[in-house]
Jmol script that loads the backbone (N, CA, C; Angstrom):
load data "model"
ATOM      1  N   UNK A   1     110.810  82.024 103.936  1.00  0.00           N
ATOM      2  CA  UNK A   1     111.169  81.621 105.270  1.00  0.00           C
ATOM      3  C   UNK A   1     110.775  82.741 106.230  1.00  0.00           C
ATOM      4  N   UNK A   2     109.856  82.471 107.123  1.00  0.00           N
ATOM      5  CA  UNK A   2     109.390  83.495 108.045  1.00  0.00           C
ATOM      6  C   UNK A   2     110.232  83.501 109.316  1.00  0.00           C
ATOM      7  N   UNK A   3     110.340  84.665 109.896  1.00  0.00           N
ATOM      8  CA  UNK A   3     111.113  84.830 111.119  1.00  0.00           C
ATOM      9  C   UNK A   3     110.253  84.393 112.297  1.00  0.00           C
ATOM     10  N   UNK A   4     110.802  83.519 113.130  1.00  0.00           N
ATOM     11  CA  UNK A   4     110.060  83.026 114.278  1.00  0.00           C
ATOM     12  C   UNK A   4     110.221  84.000 115.442  1.00  0.00           C
ATOM     13  N   UNK A   5     109.119  84.352 116.061  1.00  0.00           N
ATOM     14  CA  UNK A   5     109.123  85.301 117.170  1.00  0.00           C
ATOM     15  C   UNK A   5     109.246  84.545 118.478  1.00  0.00           C
ATOM     16  N   UNK A   6     110.179  84.989 119.311  1.00  0.00           N
ATOM     17  CA  UNK A   6     110.373  84.359 120.612  1.00  0.00           C
ATOM     18  C   UNK A   6     109.301  84.853 121.577  1.00  0.00           C
ATOM     19  N   UNK A   7     108.664  83.918 122.243  1.00  0.00           N
ATOM     20  CA  UNK A   7     107.599  84.248 123.187  1.00  0.00           C
ATOM     21  C   UNK A   7     108.190  84.794 124.484  1.00  0.00           C
ATOM     22  N   UNK A   8     107.495  85.727 125.151  1.00  0.00           N
ATOM     23  CA  UNK A   8     108.002  86.273 126.405  1.00  0.00           C
ATOM     24  C   UNK A   8     108.030  85.210 127.508  1.00  0.00           C
ATOM     25  N   UNK A   9     109.113  85.237 128.283  1.00  0.00           N
ATOM     26  CA  UNK A   9     109.260  84.352 129.439  1.00  0.00           C
ATOM     27  C   UNK A   9     109.764  85.183 130.610  1.00  0.00           C
ATOM     28  N   UNK A  10     109.846  84.584 131.769  1.00  0.00           N
ATOM     29  CA  UNK A  10     110.381  85.259 132.951  1.00  0.00           C
ATOM     30  C   UNK A  10     111.813  85.727 132.691  1.00  0.00           C
ATOM     31  N   UNK A  11     112.591  84.922 131.990  1.00  0.00           N
ATOM     32  CA  UNK A  11     114.007  85.228 131.752  1.00  0.00           C
ATOM     33  C   UNK A  11     114.228  86.342 130.733  1.00  0.00           C
ATOM     34  N   UNK A  12     113.360  86.470 129.744  1.00  0.00           N
ATOM     35  CA  UNK A  12     113.612  87.464 128.684  1.00  0.00           C
ATOM     36  C   UNK A  12     112.702  88.691 128.766  1.00  0.00           C
ATOM     37  N   UNK A  13     112.063  88.906 129.910  1.00  0.00           N
ATOM     38  CA  UNK A  13     111.156  90.029 130.089  1.00  0.00           C
ATOM     39  C   UNK A  13     111.626  90.920 131.243  1.00  0.00           C
ATOM     40  N   UNK A  14     111.626  92.218 131.026  1.00  0.00           N
ATOM     41  CA  UNK A  14     111.998  93.173 132.071  1.00  0.00           C
ATOM     42  C   UNK A  14     110.786  93.394 132.965  1.00  0.00           C
ATOM     43  N   UNK A  15     110.982  93.168 134.262  1.00  0.00           N
ATOM     44  CA  UNK A  15     109.890  93.325 135.220  1.00  0.00           C
ATOM     45  C   UNK A  15     110.065  94.552 136.108  1.00  0.00           C
ATOM     46  N   UNK A  16     111.281  95.064 136.167  1.00  0.00           N
ATOM     47  CA  UNK A  16     111.559  96.213 137.023  1.00  0.00           C
ATOM     48  C   UNK A  16     112.634  97.053 136.352  1.00  0.00           C
ATOM     49  N   UNK A  17     112.565  98.381 136.540  1.00  0.00           N
ATOM     50  CA  UNK A  17     113.526  99.273 135.877  1.00  0.00           C
ATOM     51  C   UNK A  17     114.972  98.990 136.260  1.00  0.00           C
ATOM     52  N   UNK A  18     115.207  98.350 137.403  1.00  0.00           N
ATOM     53  CA  UNK A  18     116.586  98.010 137.800  1.00  0.00           C
ATOM     54  C   UNK A  18     117.189  96.942 136.893  1.00  0.00           C
ATOM     55  N   UNK A  19     116.356  96.248 136.129  1.00  0.00           N
ATOM     56  CA  UNK A  19     116.839  95.224 135.210  1.00  0.00           C
ATOM     57  C   UNK A  19     117.324  95.816 133.880  1.00  0.00           C
ATOM     58  N   UNK A  20     116.988  97.060 133.636  1.00  0.00           N
ATOM     59  CA  UNK A  20     117.364  97.701 132.383  1.00  0.00           C
ATOM     60  C   UNK A  20     118.817  98.135 132.462  1.00  0.00           C
ATOM     61  N   UNK A  21     119.603  97.721 131.481  1.00  0.00           N
ATOM     62  CA  UNK A  21     121.024  98.064 131.443  1.00  0.00           C
ATOM     63  C   UNK A  21     121.212  99.458 130.859  1.00  0.00           C
ATOM     64  N   UNK A  22     122.229 100.137 131.357  1.00  0.00           N
ATOM     65  CA  UNK A  22     122.579 101.443 130.797  1.00  0.00           C
ATOM     66  C   UNK A  22     123.193 101.242 129.422  1.00  0.00           C
ATOM     67  N   UNK A  23     122.791 102.069 128.492  1.00  0.00           N
ATOM     68  CA  UNK A  23     123.363 102.018 127.145  1.00  0.00           C
ATOM     69  C   UNK A  23     123.939 103.385 126.804  1.00  0.00           C
ATOM     70  N   UNK A  24     124.852 103.401 125.901  1.00  0.00           N
ATOM     71  CA  UNK A  24     125.415 104.665 125.430  1.00  0.00           C
ATOM     72  C   UNK A  24     124.402 105.315 124.487  1.00  0.00           C
ATOM     73  N   UNK A  25     124.021 106.566 124.750  1.00  0.00           N
ATOM     74  CA  UNK A  25     123.026 107.211 123.892  1.00  0.00           C
ATOM     75  C   UNK A  25     123.562 107.448 122.484  1.00  0.00           C
ATOM     76  N   UNK A  26     122.690 107.315 121.505  1.00  0.00           N
ATOM     77  CA  UNK A  26     123.045 107.558 120.110  1.00  0.00           C
ATOM     78  C   UNK A  26     122.506 108.893 119.628  1.00  0.00           C
ATOM     79  N   UNK A  27     121.377 109.320 120.175  1.00  0.00           N
ATOM     80  CA  UNK A  27     120.732 110.556 119.761  1.00  0.00           C
ATOM     81  C   UNK A  27     120.482 111.429 120.978  1.00  0.00           C
ATOM     82  N   UNK A  28     120.386 112.739 120.749  1.00  0.00           N
ATOM     83  CA  UNK A  28     120.105 113.669 121.837  1.00  0.00           C
ATOM     84  C   UNK A  28     119.346 114.871 121.287  1.00  0.00           C
ATOM     85  N   UNK A  29     118.639 115.553 122.179  1.00  0.00           N
ATOM     86  CA  UNK A  29     117.961 116.798 121.824  1.00  0.00           C
ATOM     87  C   UNK A  29     118.997 117.907 121.704  1.00  0.00           C
ATOM     88  N   UNK A  30     118.598 119.032 121.126  1.00  0.00           N
ATOM     89  CA  UNK A  30     119.513 120.151 120.893  1.00  0.00           C
ATOM     90  C   UNK A  30     120.211 120.609 122.168  1.00  0.00           C
ATOM     91  N   UNK A  31     119.466 120.766 123.258  1.00  0.00           N
ATOM     92  CA  UNK A  31     120.044 121.246 124.508  1.00  0.00           C
ATOM     93  C   UNK A  31     121.114 120.310 125.039  1.00  0.00           C
ATOM     94  N   UNK A  32     120.855 119.008 124.959  1.00  0.00           N
ATOM     95  CA  UNK A  32     121.826 118.022 125.434  1.00  0.00           C
ATOM     96  C   UNK A  32     123.064 117.992 124.544  1.00  0.00           C
ATOM     97  N   UNK A  33     122.860 118.150 123.239  1.00  0.00           N
ATOM     98  CA  UNK A  33     124.009 118.200 122.311  1.00  0.00           C
ATOM     99  C   UNK A  33     124.889 119.399 122.662  1.00  0.00           C
ATOM    100  N   UNK A  34     124.263 120.523 122.945  1.00  0.00           N
ATOM    101  CA  UNK A  34     125.022 121.724 123.317  1.00  0.00           C
ATOM    102  C   UNK A  34     125.852 121.497 124.570  1.00  0.00           C
ATOM    103  N   UNK A  35     125.270 120.849 125.566  1.00  0.00           N
ATOM    104  CA  UNK A  35     126.008 120.568 126.798  1.00  0.00           C
ATOM    105  C   UNK A  35     127.149 119.588 126.557  1.00  0.00           C
ATOM    106  N   UNK A  36     126.908 118.586 125.718  1.00  0.00           N
ATOM    107  CA  UNK A  36     127.953 117.596 125.417  1.00  0.00           C
ATOM    108  C   UNK A  36     129.173 118.235 124.764  1.00  0.00           C
ATOM    109  N   UNK A  37     128.919 119.196 123.864  1.00  0.00           N
ATOM    110  CA  UNK A  37     130.009 119.784 123.092  1.00  0.00           C
ATOM    111  C   UNK A  37     130.407 121.179 123.562  1.00  0.00           C
ATOM    112  N   UNK A  38     129.750 121.688 124.596  1.00  0.00           N
ATOM    113  CA  UNK A  38     130.122 122.987 125.148  1.00  0.00           C
ATOM    114  C   UNK A  38     129.790 124.162 124.249  1.00  0.00           C
ATOM    115  N   UNK A  39     128.678 124.053 123.533  1.00  0.00           N
ATOM    116  CA  UNK A  39     128.250 125.147 122.659  1.00  0.00           C
ATOM    117  C   UNK A  39     126.794 125.494 122.993  1.00  0.00           C
ATOM    118  N   UNK A  40     126.351 126.645 122.535  1.00  0.00           N
ATOM    119  CA  UNK A  40     124.991 127.095 122.845  1.00  0.00           C
ATOM    120  C   UNK A  40     123.960 126.327 122.014  1.00  0.00           C
ATOM    121  N   UNK A  41     122.719 126.370 122.509  1.00  0.00           N
ATOM    122  CA  UNK A  41     121.624 125.718 121.798  1.00  0.00           C
ATOM    123  C   UNK A  41     121.408 126.376 120.432  1.00  0.00           C
ATOM    124  N   UNK A  42     121.621 127.685 120.360  1.00  0.00           N
ATOM    125  CA  UNK A  42     121.448 128.374 119.075  1.00  0.00           C
ATOM    126  C   UNK A  42     122.522 127.945 118.071  1.00  0.00           C
ATOM    127  N   UNK A  43     123.738 127.687 118.563  1.00  0.00           N
ATOM    128  CA  UNK A  43     124.791 127.171 117.675  1.00  0.00           C
ATOM    129  C   UNK A  43     124.430 125.776 117.177  1.00  0.00           C
ATOM    130  N   UNK A  44     123.891 124.950 118.072  1.00  0.00           N
ATOM    131  CA  UNK A  44     123.456 123.604 117.672  1.00  0.00           C
ATOM    132  C   UNK A  44     122.385 123.723 116.589  1.00  0.00           C
ATOM    133  N   UNK A  45     121.433 124.629 116.780  1.00  0.00           N
ATOM    134  CA  UNK A  45     120.374 124.833 115.803  1.00  0.00           C
ATOM    135  C   UNK A  45     120.946 125.262 114.454  1.00  0.00           C
ATOM    136  N   UNK A  46     121.887 126.184 114.478  1.00  0.00           N
ATOM    137  CA  UNK A  46     122.527 126.661 113.249  1.00  0.00           C
ATOM    138  C   UNK A  46     123.285 125.534 112.540  1.00  0.00           C
ATOM    139  N   UNK A  47     124.051 124.770 113.318  1.00  0.00           N
ATOM    140  CA  UNK A  47     124.820 123.664 112.739  1.00  0.00           C
ATOM    141  C   UNK A  47     123.913 122.578 112.169  1.00  0.00           C
ATOM    142  N   UNK A  48     122.826 122.269 112.868  1.00  0.00           N
ATOM    143  CA  UNK A  48     121.944 121.219 112.361  1.00  0.00           C
ATOM    144  C   UNK A  48     121.223 121.661 111.085  1.00  0.00           C
ATOM    145  N   UNK A  49     120.970 122.950 110.946  1.00  0.00           N
ATOM    146  CA  UNK A  49     120.398 123.449 109.686  1.00  0.00           C
ATOM    147  C   UNK A  49     121.382 123.227 108.544  1.00  0.00           C
ATOM    148  N   UNK A  50     122.663 123.483 108.827  1.00  0.00           N
ATOM    149  CA  UNK A  50     123.700 123.210 107.823  1.00  0.00           C
ATOM    150  C   UNK A  50     123.754 121.718 107.495  1.00  0.00           C
ATOM    151  N   UNK A  51     123.656 120.897 108.532  1.00  0.00           N
ATOM    152  CA  UNK A  51     123.696 119.447 108.334  1.00  0.00           C
ATOM    153  C   UNK A  51     122.536 118.975 107.464  1.00  0.00           C
ATOM    154  N   UNK A  52     121.349 119.530 107.706  1.00  0.00           N
ATOM    155  CA  UNK A  52     120.168 119.136 106.931  1.00  0.00           C
ATOM    156  C   UNK A  52     120.300 119.489 105.454  1.00  0.00           C
ATOM    157  N   UNK A  53     121.065 120.525 105.148  1.00  0.00           N
ATOM    158  CA  UNK A  53     121.264 120.943 103.766  1.00  0.00           C
ATOM    159  C   UNK A  53     122.457 120.273 103.097  1.00  0.00           C
ATOM    160  N   UNK A  54     123.168 119.456 103.837  1.00  0.00           N
ATOM    161  CA  UNK A  54     124.340 118.758 103.315  1.00  0.00           C
ATOM    162  C   UNK A  54     124.005 117.274 103.159  1.00  0.00           C
ATOM    163  N   UNK A  55     124.071 116.781 101.941  1.00  0.00           N
ATOM    164  CA  UNK A  55     123.731 115.385 101.645  1.00  0.00           C
ATOM    165  C   UNK A  55     124.503 114.406 102.527  1.00  0.00           C
ATOM    166  N   UNK A  56     125.724 114.751 102.866  1.00  0.00           N
ATOM    167  CA  UNK A  56     126.590 113.863 103.648  1.00  0.00           C
ATOM    168  C   UNK A  56     126.125 113.732 105.107  1.00  0.00           C
ATOM    169  N   UNK A  57     125.444 114.756 105.636  1.00  0.00           N
ATOM    170  CA  UNK A  57     125.108 114.772 107.062  1.00  0.00           C
ATOM    171  C   UNK A  57     123.607 114.788 107.366  1.00  0.00           C
ATOM    172  N   UNK A  58     122.754 114.921 106.361  1.00  0.00           N
ATOM    173  CA  UNK A  58     121.331 115.104 106.635  1.00  0.00           C
ATOM    174  C   UNK A  58     120.682 113.909 107.318  1.00  0.00           C
ATOM    175  N   UNK A  59     121.218 112.705 107.140  1.00  0.00           N
ATOM    176  CA  UNK A  59     120.635 111.520 107.768  1.00  0.00           C
ATOM    177  C   UNK A  59     120.934 111.427 109.261  1.00  0.00           C
ATOM    178  N   UNK A  60     121.759 112.328 109.778  1.00  0.00           N
ATOM    179  CA  UNK A  60     122.066 112.341 111.208  1.00  0.00           C
ATOM    180  C   UNK A  60     121.033 113.135 112.022  1.00  0.00           C
ATOM    181  N   UNK A  61     120.066 113.728 111.360  1.00  0.00           N
ATOM    182  CA  UNK A  61     119.022 114.501 112.033  1.00  0.00           C
ATOM    183  C   UNK A  61     117.695 113.756 111.875  1.00  0.00           C
ATOM    184  N   UNK A  62     117.027 113.493 112.994  1.00  0.00           N
ATOM    185  CA  UNK A  62     115.709 112.870 112.961  1.00  0.00           C
ATOM    186  C   UNK A  62     114.668 113.928 113.337  1.00  0.00           C
ATOM    187  N   UNK A  63     113.799 114.234 112.402  1.00  0.00           N
ATOM    188  CA  UNK A  63     112.732 115.202 112.645  1.00  0.00           C
ATOM    189  C   UNK A  63     111.513 114.409 113.100  1.00  0.00           C
ATOM    190  N   UNK A  64     111.395 114.227 114.408  1.00  0.00           N
ATOM    191  CA  UNK A  64     110.373 113.365 114.985  1.00  0.00           C
ATOM    192  C   UNK A  64     108.983 113.989 114.881  1.00  0.00           C
ATOM    193  N   UNK A  65     108.861 115.235 115.287  1.00  0.00           N
ATOM    194  CA  UNK A  65     107.576 115.934 115.245  1.00  0.00           C
ATOM    195  C   UNK A  65     107.848 117.433 115.304  1.00  0.00           C
ATOM    196  N   UNK A  66     106.775 118.203 115.247  1.00  0.00           N
ATOM    197  CA  UNK A  66     106.933 119.648 115.376  1.00  0.00           C
ATOM    198  C   UNK A  66     107.578 119.947 116.730  1.00  0.00           C
ATOM    199  N   UNK A  67     108.696 120.608 116.701  1.00  0.00           N
ATOM    200  CA  UNK A  67     109.376 120.987 117.941  1.00  0.00           C
ATOM    201  C   UNK A  67     110.293 119.925 118.521  1.00  0.00           C
ATOM    202  N   UNK A  68     110.412 118.765 117.867  1.00  0.00           N
ATOM    203  CA  UNK A  68     111.309 117.735 118.392  1.00  0.00           C
ATOM    204  C   UNK A  68     112.173 117.162 117.283  1.00  0.00           C
ATOM    205  N   UNK A  69     113.437 117.515 117.350  1.00  0.00           N
ATOM    206  CA  UNK A  69     114.430 116.942 116.449  1.00  0.00           C
ATOM    207  C   UNK A  69     115.486 116.282 117.312  1.00  0.00           C
ATOM    208  N   UNK A  70     115.940 115.124 116.878  1.00  0.00           N
ATOM    209  CA  UNK A  70     117.020 114.433 117.563  1.00  0.00           C
ATOM    210  C   UNK A  70     118.239 114.431 116.665  1.00  0.00           C
ATOM    211  N   UNK A  71     119.398 114.564 117.283  1.00  0.00           N
ATOM    212  CA  UNK A  71     120.652 114.644 116.552  1.00  0.00           C
ATOM    213  C   UNK A  71     121.504 113.441 116.928  1.00  0.00           C
ATOM    214  N   UNK A  72     122.041 112.762 115.930  1.00  0.00           N
ATOM    215  CA  UNK A  72     122.953 111.660 116.180  1.00  0.00           C
ATOM    216  C   UNK A  72     124.258 112.248 116.720  1.00  0.00           C
ATOM    217  N   UNK A  73     124.670 111.777 117.889  1.00  0.00           N
ATOM    218  CA  UNK A  73     125.831 112.349 118.571  1.00  0.00           C
ATOM    219  C   UNK A  73     127.103 112.151 117.758  1.00  0.00           C
ATOM    220  N   UNK A  74     127.324 110.938 117.255  1.00  0.00           N
ATOM    221  CA  UNK A  74     128.534 110.675 116.458  1.00  0.00           C
ATOM    222  C   UNK A  74     128.532 111.485 115.158  1.00  0.00           C
ATOM    223  N   UNK A  75     127.357 111.590 114.535  1.00  0.00           N
ATOM    224  CA  UNK A  75     127.248 112.366 113.300  1.00  0.00           C
ATOM    225  C   UNK A  75     127.526 113.837 113.523  1.00  0.00           C
ATOM    226  N   UNK A  76     127.044 114.361 114.657  1.00  0.00           N
ATOM    227  CA  UNK A  76     127.285 115.767 114.974  1.00  0.00           C
ATOM    228  C   UNK A  76     128.779 116.001 115.201  1.00  0.00           C
ATOM    229  N   UNK A  77     129.432 115.072 115.873  1.00  0.00           N
ATOM    230  CA  UNK A  77     130.873 115.190 116.099  1.00  0.00           C
ATOM    231  C   UNK A  77     131.632 115.157 114.769  1.00  0.00           C
ATOM    232  N   UNK A  78     131.226 114.273 113.864  1.00  0.00           N
ATOM    233  CA  UNK A  78     131.870 114.218 112.531  1.00  0.00           C
ATOM    234  C   UNK A  78     131.702 115.555 111.804  1.00  0.00           C
ATOM    235  N   UNK A  79     130.500 116.112 111.888  1.00  0.00           N
ATOM    236  CA  UNK A  79     130.234 117.396 111.247  1.00  0.00           C
ATOM    237  C   UNK A  79     131.133 118.485 111.831  1.00  0.00           C
ATOM    238  N   UNK A  80     131.225 118.539 113.157  1.00  0.00           N
ATOM    239  CA  UNK A  80     132.083 119.550 113.792  1.00  0.00           C
ATOM    240  C   UNK A  80     133.544 119.374 113.380  1.00  0.00           C
ATOM    241  N   UNK A  81     133.987 118.140 113.306  1.00  0.00           N
ATOM    242  CA  UNK A  81     135.378 117.888 112.888  1.00  0.00           C
ATOM    243  C   UNK A  81     135.604 118.342 111.452  1.00  0.00           C
ATOM    244  N   UNK A  82     134.585 118.201 110.604  1.00  0.00           N
ATOM    245  CA  UNK A  82     134.730 118.645 109.211  1.00  0.00           C
ATOM    246  C   UNK A  82     134.815 120.168 109.123  1.00  0.00           C
ATOM    247  N   UNK A  83     134.221 120.856 110.099  1.00  0.00           N
ATOM    248  CA  UNK A  83     134.252 122.315 110.126  1.00  0.00           C
ATOM    249  C   UNK A  83     135.485 122.843 110.860  1.00  0.00           C
ATOM    250  N   UNK A  84     136.206 121.981 111.543  1.00  0.00           N
ATOM    251  CA  UNK A  84     137.346 122.377 112.348  1.00  0.00           C
ATOM    252  C   UNK A  84     138.369 123.150 111.520  1.00  0.00           C
ATOM    253  N   UNK A  85     138.600 124.378 111.911  1.00  0.00           N
ATOM    254  CA  UNK A  85     139.594 125.258 111.301  1.00  0.00           C
ATOM    255  C   UNK A  85     139.315 125.584 109.842  1.00  0.00           C
ATOM    256  N   UNK A  86     138.093 125.325 109.348  1.00  0.00           N
ATOM    257  CA  UNK A  86     137.827 125.666 107.943  1.00  0.00           C
ATOM    258  C   UNK A  86     137.739 127.184 107.772  1.00  0.00           C
ATOM    259  N   UNK A  87     137.571 127.909 108.867  1.00  0.00           N
ATOM    260  CA  UNK A  87     137.533 129.368 108.798  1.00  0.00           C
ATOM    261  C   UNK A  87     138.948 129.951 108.705  1.00  0.00           C
ATOM    262  N   UNK A  88     139.942 129.130 109.026  1.00  0.00           N
ATOM    263  CA  UNK A  88     141.326 129.586 109.072  1.00  0.00           C
ATOM    264  C   UNK A  88     141.965 129.495 107.687  1.00  0.00           C
ATOM    265  N   UNK A  89     142.503 130.601 107.210  1.00  0.00           N
ATOM    266  CA  UNK A  89     143.229 130.592 105.942  1.00  0.00           C
ATOM    267  C   UNK A  89     144.543 131.332 106.128  1.00  0.00           C
ATOM    268  N   UNK A  90     145.529 130.907 105.399  1.00  0.00           N
ATOM    269  CA  UNK A  90     146.846 131.578 105.491  1.00  0.00           C
ATOM    270  C   UNK A  90     146.960 132.680 104.502  1.00  0.00           C
TER     271      UNK A  90
END
end "model"
wireframe off; spacefill off
backbone 0.3
color backbone group
């Protein structure tokens, strides 16, 4: 059973950028991740290296090309929560 492709029409085609709806971002560059979470870009870089080496979090990093990696915002938050207070011992 093949999937039928819907042909473009006036109603289902974007003709002007004002027609594009705002969406919640899923991925961000290192600098934007740092601003979102209030940490430095170097900290983001360090954390994402840890994420890449952890089987549980490595799929949250997209290595698009040389010099461009995107980080899943929700995945980065989960990673930070997992590190929360892990340095603290009684």
